[in-house]
C-alpha positions, 0 to 999 in steps of 0.5 A: 282723430289720431289720438283716438286711433292710437288709443284704439290700436293700443287697446288691441295690442294689449288685448293681443299680448294678454291673449298670447300670454294666456295661450302660452300659460295654457300650453305650459300648464299641466292639468293634474288628474286624480289618482295619477300617482299610486303608492304601496307601503306600510302605514305605521303610527309613529310614536316619537320622543326625544330620548338619551343615548342610554335608551338606544343602548338598552334596545341595541339600536344605532343612531340614524338607523332603521330596523324591524322590531324583534321580541326584545324591542316590544317593551320599547313602545310602552316605555316611550308612551309611559316615560317620555313625552311621546307624540303620535304622528301619521307615518310609514315611508310611502304614506309620508312621501305621498302626504308631503306630495299632496301638501305641495300640490294643494289638490286632493286625491292626486295620490292613492295609497295602499297598505294594511292596518288593523281595525283599531283606533290607531288606524282611525288616527292614521286615516284621519291624518292622511285624508286631511292631507288630501291623500286617497287612502285605500287601506286593507283592514285586518281584524286580527292584528293591530295597526303597525307602529314605529318607535322614533327615538330622537337623540339630538338631531339624529333619529333611530327607527324601530318598526313593529309592522303588525297589520302592515305585514299582512297586506295581500295582492288580493287587495289590489285585485278588488275591482275598485282598487284595480281601477285606481291602479290602472288609471295611474301613470306613476307608481312608487314603492319603498324598499320596506314593502319588500318585507311584506308583499313581493307579489304585490310589488311585482304586480305593480312593476309588471303593470307599469312596464306593460303600459310604459308607465313610471315605476319608482322605488327607494332602497329605504334602509341598508338591511333590505339590501342584505336580507331581502336581496332576492325580491329586491333584485327581482324588482330592480329591472323594472325600476325607472327611478331609484332613490337611496342615501349614501349608507343604503347605496354603500351597503347595496354595492357591498352586497353586489360584490362591487368592492367600492365605497365611491358613491359616484362609481356606485351610482354609475353601476346602479344605472347600468344594472339590467332594465326591462324597459329599454325605451328609457334609461334608469335614473338614480338619485342619491342623497347624502345628508347635508352634502350635495344630492347626486343625479345619475342620468344618461351617463352624466352626474349632476350635483345639487347643493343642500342649503345648510341649516343651523343646529337650532333650526334642525329639530328632527331628521325623521321623515327627511328622506320621505319628504325629499321623495314627496317633493320630487314626486310633486313636481315630477307628476307635473312633468317638471324638469329633473332639476326642479324636481330635485330642488323641490325635494331638497326644499321639502326635506329642509321644511320637515327637518325643522319640525317634529316628525313628518309634519307640515302646516300652511301653504307650501312656499317652494319656488321653481 
C-alpha cells in the first residue's frame, strides 16, 4: 500500500513539474507573426568574381569600398562575366539582411521586402532565390530599365562593390501606397532601411519613418557606406531623428563624424554623439551599434558602452567578406523580432557574419546552429 501510494504521488509530482515547465516555456515563447518585419532597399543581382588588384586600379576602385557605378564602370560587368569565373548571387543590402534573418528564423514570410527590379531574367533569378529563402518579395516592376547589378570584386579576403542600380533607382512611394502593400506596411512592428536607399527614394523612407513614429514602432537604419554621409547628407539627416537603432562600421561612422564637423576619430566618442543626436520619439533613447571588422562590436545604449568580442577566423576560413555586414544585421534582426535581449541579438549578428565570411557571397545552407 505504501509503495503504491508513493508511486502515485511521484507520478503526480512528475506531471505537475512537466506542466510547470510547459507553462514556463509557453510564457517565454514569442510567437512570430507573418510580416512583422518590413525592409525597403535596392534588389541587385551580385556578379561576383575573384580578381587581381590590377582590375581595381583599372576601374579606379578601392579595396573594401562601396560605390555607385559611373559611366567609366559600365564595361566592368561584361568583363567580369567574360574574363572571370563570375557567380550570380542574389544581392542588395537589405534583401541580403532579410534573407539571412529568414534563414535563421526558419519560418517563411516573417519579413517582407520592397524594392524595384526590371522585367527580365535577372529579376526572376532574384525573386526565385529570395522566395526560396522564405522572404515575402513585393517588387515594383519597371518595364523600361533592367534589373540592377552589383559588381563584387574579391581580392583575397577583401571585397569592393560597384552598384549599377538601374531599375532599383526607380522605386516610387506609390508602390508602398498600393492597398495590399499598404496593408503589409501597417501590419509590421519593425522597419529596416539601408542608407543606400537614400539615393533612390527619400520620400519612401520618410513615409516609413513617420508611420513607425506615429505607431510607436521600431525604425532601424544602416549608414551602409561612407559616401552616403558625404553626398546624401540632407536626406540622411532628415531620416535620422526617427531612427531607433542605427548600424554602422568604423569607416562609415568616421566619415559621418567628419561631415558633422565633430573633429574626432575616437569611435567611442562618435558613438556617444550619434546616440545624442535629436530624436522624434522621446519614449525610448536611440541605440547605436558599430562593427569594427575583427575588433569588438560596440553597443551604445542608455549612456553605456558594451563590447562584444568577435571570434577570429583563420585566413583559410575567410573566403569572402562580401555580405558580412548585411549578415550581421540579419542575425541581429532574427533575434530582435523575437524580443530577445540586445546581447543575444548582437551575438547572433556576429555568428551570422562569421558564417557568411566562410562562403562566397551572401549565401548559406543547412539549418542554422546559433545557440543563445
